[in-house]
MARMARTI-318329 format. One record per residue (C-alpha): residue in three letters; x negated, y negated, z; chain. Coordinates in steps of 0.02 Angstrom, whole numbers, plus 32768, in hexadecimal, padded with zeros to 4 digits. Example, Ala and Ser with C-alpha at 12.3 -4.5 7.8 and 13.67 -1.06 7.14 Angstrom:
BEGIN
rest	u	v	w	kette
ALA	7D99	80E1	8186	A
SER	7D54	8035	8165	A
This chain:
BEGIN
rest	u	v	w	kette
MET	8000	8000	8000	A
ASP	7FC9	7F4C	7FE4	A
ASN	804A	7EE8	8043	A
LEU	8023	7EF0	80FD	A
ASP	80BF	7E8A	8122	A
ASN	812A	7F1F	80EC	A
VAL	8156	7F60	8199	A
GLU	81C6	7FEB	8155	A
GLU	813B	8033	80E8	A
ILE	80C1	802C	817B	A
ALA	813B	8090	81E5	A
LYS	8147	8116	815D	A
LEU	808A	812A	8151	A
ASP	806A	8129	820C	A
LYS	80AD	81D8	8232	A
GLY	803A	81ED	82C9	A
ASN	8077	8153	8328	A
VAL	7FCE	80FB	832A	A
TYR	8021	8051	831C	A
ALA	808B	8075	83B6	A
SER	7FED	809E	8417	A
ILE	7FA0	7FF8	83E2	A
GLN	803C	7F9B	8419	A
ALA	802E	7FF3	84C3	A
ILE	7F78	7FC3	84E6	A
ILE	7FAF	7F3D	8563	A
LYS	801F	7FB9	85BE	A
GLN	7F90	8038	85BD	A
ALA	7F1F	7FB7	8610	A
GLU	7FA1	7F87	8691	A
GLN	7FC5	803D	86BD	A
ALA	7F0D	8068	86CF	A
TRP	7EE8	7FD1	873E	A
ASN	7F77	7FF6	87B5	A
GLU	7F58	80B1	87BF	A
VAL	7E9B	80AA	87D8	A
GLU	7EB1	8021	885A	A
ALA	7F16	809E	88C1	A
ILE	7E97	812D	88BB	A
PRO	7E3C	814B	8961	A
ILE	7D7F	814D	894D	A
PRO	7D13	81A8	89CF	A
ASN	7C9B	813B	8A33	A
SER	7C09	81A2	89F0	A
TYR	7C31	8160	8941	A
HIS	7BF6	80B2	8973	A
ASN	7B41	80E4	898B	A
PHE	7AF5	8116	88E3	A
GLU	7A5A	80DE	8886	A
ASN	7A8E	80F7	87D0	A
ILE	7B27	8116	8764	A
VAL	7B3A	8192	86D5	A
LEU	7BD6	81A2	866B	A
SER	7BEA	8241	8605	A
GLY	7C67	8244	8576	A
MET	7C78	8265	84BD	A
GLY	7CC5	8203	842D	A
GLY	7D5B	819C	8462	A
SER	7D45	81D3	8517	A
ALA	7C98	8181	851F	A
LEU	7CCF	80DB	84D4	A
GLY	7D0A	8092	8579	A
GLY	7C5E	80B5	85C2	A
ARG	7C07	8062	852F	A
VAL	7C75	7FC9	8545	A
LEU	7C4C	7FB6	85FE	A
HIS	7B94	7FD8	85E0	A
SER	7B7E	7F40	856E	A
LEU	7BFD	7ED6	85CB	A
PHE	7BBB	7EE7	867D	A
LEU	7B07	7F25	866F	A
PRO	7ABF	7E76	868F	A
ASN	7B25	7E6D	8731	A
LEU	7AFE	7F1B	8774	A
THR	7A71	7F31	87F1	A
ILE	7A5D	7FEB	87D0	A
PRO	7A3F	804E	872E	A
PHE	7AD6	8083	86C7	A
GLU	7AC7	80FF	8637	A
ILE	7B40	814F	85BB	A
THR	7B1E	8202	8586	A
THR	7B73	825B	84F5	A
ASN	7B2B	8308	8505	A
TYR	7B39	83AF	855F	A
SER	7AC1	837B	85E8	A
LEU	7A9D	82EA	865E	A
PRO	79FC	8285	8672	A
GLY	797A	82DA	86DE	A
TYR	7981	8253	8763	A
VAL	7A37	8279	8793	A
SER	7A3D	82AA	884B	A
ASP	7AA7	829C	88E7	A
ARG	7A84	81E1	88DB	A
SER	7ADD	81D3	8832	A
LEU	7B8F	81A4	8805	A
VAL	7BC0	8215	8773	A
ILE	7C5F	81E7	8716	A
LEU	7CA5	8271	86A7	A
SER	7D1B	822F	8621	A
SER	7D7F	82A1	85AE	A
TYR	7E2B	8273	856B	A
SER	7E60	8329	8550	A
GLY	7DFD	836C	85E3	A
ASN	7DBB	83F9	8577	A
THR	7D22	83A9	8526	A
ALA	7C97	842B	852E	A
GLU	7C08	83B0	8542	A
THR	7C5F	8353	85D0	A
ILE	7C8D	83F2	862D	A
SER	7BD8	842B	8621	A
SER	7BA1	8384	866B	A
PHE	7C23	8397	86F5	A
HIS	7BD5	843A	8731	A
GLU	7B27	83EF	8729	A
ALA	7B5E	8356	878C	A
LEU	7BAE	83C6	8810	A
ASN	7B11	8432	881E	A
LYS	7AA6	8396	8837	A
GLY	7B19	8356	88BF	A
GLY	7B4B	82B8	8864	A
CYS	7BE0	824C	8894	A
VAL	7C57	8288	880C	A
PHE	7CEC	8224	87CD	A
VAL	7D5C	826B	8743	A
ILE	7DC6	820D	86C3	A
THR	7E3B	827D	865E	A
THR	7EEF	82A4	8630	A
GLY	7EE1	835B	8661	A
GLY	7E92	83FA	861E	A
LYS	7E02	8459	866D	A
LEU	7DAE	83BB	86AE	A
ALA	7E49	838C	8713	A
SER	7E50	843C	875C	A
LEU	7D97	8435	878B	A
ALA	7DAD	838C	87E0	A
GLN	7E42	83CC	8843	A
GLU	7DEC	8471	8872	A
ASN	7D55	8412	88B4	A
LYS	7DBF	838A	8908	A
LEU	7D68	8300	88A8	A
PRO	7DAB	824F	888E	A
ALA	7DF5	8240	87E0	A
TYR	7E64	81D8	8771	A
LEU	7EDB	825B	872C	A
TYR	7F55	81F8	86C5	A
ASN	7FEF	8210	865C	A
PRO	7FCA	81BA	85B5	A
HIS	8081	8192	8592	A
GLU	804B	80EB	8546	A
ASN	7FE7	8145	84BF	A
PRO	806B	8196	8450	A
SER	7FE9	81C1	83CA	A
GLN	7F8D	822E	844B	A
GLN	7EE9	8201	83F7	A
PRO	7E5B	81DD	8475	A
ARG	7E1C	814B	840C	A
MET	7EC6	80F8	8421	A
ALA	7EC1	8106	84DF	A
LEU	7E39	8083	84FA	A
GLY	7EAF	8016	8560	A
TYR	7EAA	80A4	85DE	A
SER	7DF2	80D2	85D8	A
ILE	7DAA	8022	85D8	A
THR	7E1D	7FE2	8661	A
ALA	7E0B	807E	86CD	A
LEU	7D4F	8065	86D0	A
ILE	7D5E	7FAB	86F3	A
ALA	7DD5	7FCF	8783	A
LEU	7D61	8056	87C6	A
PHE	7CCA	7FE1	87C1	A
VAL	7D30	7F5E	881D	A
LYS	7D60	7FDD	88A4	A
LEU	7CA9	800E	88B8	A
GLY	7C74	7F58	88CA	A
LEU	7C09	7F5E	882D	A
ILE	7C63	7ECC	87D7	A
GLN	7CD3	7E3D	880C	A
LEU	7D7F	7E37	87BD	A
ASN	7E22	7E21	881B	A
LYS	7ED7	7E44	87EE	A
THR	7EF7	7D8D	87C3	A
ASP	7E65	7D90	8749	A
PHE	7EAB	7E2D	86FA	A
LYS	7F57	7DE0	86E4	A
VAL	7F05	7D52	8683	A
ILE	7EB5	7DD5	8612	A
LEU	7F5D	7E2B	85F6	A
SER	7FAC	7D82	85CB	A
SER	7F26	7D59	854A	A
MET	7F39	7E08	84FF	A
ASP	7FF3	7DEC	84EE	A
ARG	7FD4	7D4A	848E	A
LEU	7F53	7D9C	841C	A
MET	7FC6	7E30	83FC	A
ALA	804B	7DBC	83B5	A
GLY	7FCF	7D7B	8334	A
PHE	7F93	7E26	82FC	A
GLU	8031	7E90	82F9	A
ALA	8089	7EC7	825A	A
ARG	8117	7E4A	826B	A
CYS	809A	7DBA	8261	A
PRO	8087	7D90	81A6	A
GLU	7FDF	7DA4	8153	A
ALA	7FCD	7CE9	8138	A
ASP	7FC4	7CD6	81F6	A
ASN	7F79	7D80	8220	A
LEU	7EBB	7D8A	8223	A
ALA	7EBC	7E46	8242	A
LYS	7F1A	7E64	81A0	A
ARG	7EA7	7DF1	813F	A
LEU	7E0B	7E46	8183	A
ALA	7E51	7EF0	8152	A
HIS	7E69	7EB1	80A0	A
ARG	7DB4	7E74	809C	A
MET	7D79	7F21	80D5	A
LYS	7DDB	7F85	8055	A
ASN	7D68	7FE1	7FDD	A
LYS	7CD3	7F9D	803D	A
ILE	7C59	7FDF	80C0	A
PRO	7C7D	7F7B	815E	A
VAL	7BDE	7F44	81B8	A
LEU	7C07	7F03	8266	A
VAL	7B8F	7E8D	82BC	A
ALA	7B9C	7E67	8376	A
SER	7B2F	7E3B	840C	A
SER	7B19	7E4E	84C7	A
HIS	7BC0	7E68	8523	A
LEU	7C1F	7E94	8482	A
LEU	7BB1	7F23	8446	A
GLY	7C14	7FAB	849E	A
ILE	7CBE	7F72	8460	A
ALA	7C74	7F58	83B1	A
HIS	7C40	800F	83B8	A
ALA	7CF7	803A	83DD	A
PHE	7D2D	7FCD	8349	A
LYS	7CB6	802E	82D8	A
ASN	7CF5	80D6	8318	A
GLN	7DA9	80A5	82F6	A
ILE	7D7C	8073	8244	A
ASN	7D2F	8120	8230	A
GLU	7DC2	8180	8279	A
ASN	7E5A	8114	8254	A
SER	7E25	80D2	81A9	A
LYS	7DBC	816C	8176	A
THR	7D39	80EC	8142	A
PHE	7C7C	80E9	8151	A
ALA	7C46	8058	81C0	A
LEU	7BA8	8016	8211	A
LEU	7B7F	7FB2	82AD	A
PHE	7AE6	7F46	82CA	A
ASP	7AB8	7ECE	8355	A
ILE	7A65	7E25	8356	A
PRO	79D7	7E08	837E	A
GLU	799E	7EBA	8355	A
LEU	79D7	7EB7	829E	A
ASN	796E	7E1B	827E	A
HIS	78D3	7E87	828F	A
HIS	78FD	7F02	8204	A
LEU	79A9	7F03	81B1	A
MET	7994	7E64	814B	A
GLU	790A	7EB6	80E6	A
GLY	797C	7F4A	80C3	A
LEU	79FC	7EED	8059	A
LYS	799E	7EEF	7FB4	A
TYR	79AE	7FA3	7F7B	A
PRO	7A0F	7FF8	7F38	A
SER	7A49	7F54	7EED	A
GLU	7AF3	7F9F	7EC0	A
ALA	7B18	7FBB	7F78	A
ARG	7B1C	7F00	7F9E	A
ALA	7BC6	7EF2	7F4D	A
LEU	7C0A	7F74	7FC7	A
TYR	7BD2	7F26	806A	A
GLN	7C4D	7EBD	80CE	A
PHE	7BF9	7E72	8165	A
ILE	7C68	7E3F	81F7	A
PHE	7C13	7DD0	8277	A
LEU	7C65	7DD2	8323	A
GLU	7C38	7D26	8368	A
SER	7C4C	7CF6	841D	A
ALA	7C2D	7C4D	846E	A
SER	7BF0	7CB3	8503	A
TYR	7B56	7CEC	84A4	A
LYS	7AB4	7C96	84D5	A
ALA	7A84	7BFF	846B	A
GLU	79F0	7C60	8424	A
ILE	7A66	7CE9	83E9	A
LEU	7AE2	7C70	839A	A
LYS	7A54	7C1F	8337	A
ARG	7A24	7CCA	82F5	A
TYR	7AD7	7CE6	82B8	A
GLN	7ACF	7C4B	824C	A
ILE	7A27	7C78	81FF	A
THR	7A58	7D2F	81E7	A
GLN	7AF5	7CFB	8189	A
ASP	7A89	7C8D	811B	A
VAL	7A19	7D22	80F2	A
ILE	7AB0	7D91	80D0	A
SER	7AF7	7D0E	805A	A
LYS	7A51	7CF9	7FFE	A
ASN	7A52	7DB6	7FE0	A
SER	7AFE	7DA8	7F8C	A
VAL	7B53	7E0C	8014	A
SER	7C03	7DE0	804E	A
PHE	7C24	7DB5	8105	A
GLU	7CAE	7D79	8177	A
LYS	7CA5	7D27	8222	A
TYR	7D1B	7D4E	82B0	A
ARG	7D0E	7CCA	8338	A
LEU	7D58	7D08	83DA	A
GLU	7DE6	7CA0	8420	A
THR	7DDC	7CD4	84D7	A
THR	7D5D	7C8E	8550	A
SER	7D29	7D0D	85D4	A
LYS	7CBE	7DA2	85A2	A
VAL	7D3C	7E20	85E4	A
GLU	7DC9	7DCD	8582	A
GLN	7D5D	7DD3	84E6	A
VAL	7D47	7E8F	84F6	A
TYR	7E03	7EA6	84F7	A
GLU	7E14	7E2C	8466	A
ILE	7DA0	7E97	83FB	A
LEU	7DFC	7F33	8436	A
LEU	7E9D	7EEC	83EF	A
LEU	7E4C	7EA9	8351	A
GLY	7DF0	7F4B	832A	A
SER	7E89	7FB6	834B	A
PHE	7EF7	7F4F	82D6	A
VAL	7E74	7F38	824D	A
SER	7E4B	7FF2	8246	A
PHE	7F06	801A	8242	A
TYR	7F2A	7F9D	81B6	A
LEU	7E96	7FDD	8152	A
ALA	7EE2	808C	815A	A
MET	7F86	8043	811C	A
LEU	7F2C	7FF0	8088	A
TYR	7EE4	809A	805B	A
GLY	7F93	80E6	8069	A
ILE	7F66	8164	80F1	A
ASP	7FA7	8197	819B	A
PRO	7F1D	8160	8214	A
SER	7F42	81E4	8297	A
PRO	7EFF	828A	824F	A
ILE	7E43	82AA	825D	A
PRO	7E35	8347	81F0	A
TRP	7D77	8351	81E7	A
VAL	7D61	833E	82A2	A
ASP	7DE6	83C5	82BC	A
TYR	7D92	8435	823A	A
PHE	7CEA	8420	828F	A
LYS	7D31	844F	833A	A
LYS	7D84	84EB	82F4	A
GLU	7CE2	8522	82A0	A
LEU	7C82	8501	8341	A
ASP	7CFA	8571	83A2	A
LYS	7CDE	8606	8331	A
């Protein structure tokens, strides 16, 4: 389809209810905040020296978001692992967070057993499955939630839950400062942004729809920095899974040390690249200067680019802003390709082959 203002046609294509999950992101966030806030945390969980989050795919995205968002404010190391095992330094002085939407992710379950054997302070985030049973059997604190605000049942569309659950947990543990009033401000700004991105908002006034059009038949290349790197990773993943589209992510200043020399060949590829710069007024002045010069280099190499300047002011608000933007853009890009964004046939095929 070409007309993203055709709400009826969108509904026909979206058989897996991905759009309904996007619309429910605010409710996901509100549910996660309230439910995690009520979870009792043992006193022993306030005395750790490092944090490790283990998760795969969509279940690790919340961890990636918090890693880039809060790392400058944390006084202890925080690492994300996407593997069968944990870092060697994990001990009884570690907080180990196990995140698996289904609760049956093999890599995460393997890490659970390792964390338990090492005596770590284990916290589980899941909707059920084997991981929920293990947490209950071992009487461990856990956020076992009913994802009723994720009708698509796709982990990548439950980021309102996973991001907010981790933020609420970090608040409870005294790792970050964010109160309920602050969070209500975030929900209010999300509500305003949602109105400008949703399908009923015409393309002339809808930046998410216009960005999707710019990405069609292109290779999206996302560029972000500092506190937005984790949520930009989630944006890229949703382009992969929702839009079935190859996408790349680079960060400034790192890309300035190599990528700009990689735009020359193959020369035919330059017509396929669509750079999207995620610009925040919260970036350091040195970073913002690099954005301007980088865009100049991109232009001189005859490569197309777009700038998205974030509307919200606080860094936490900006993470949720990109969450909404990325969810809508990846959904609309799937619509432009005429596909249902929900099925992930190659991931499913891979898992079946792996189980043989």
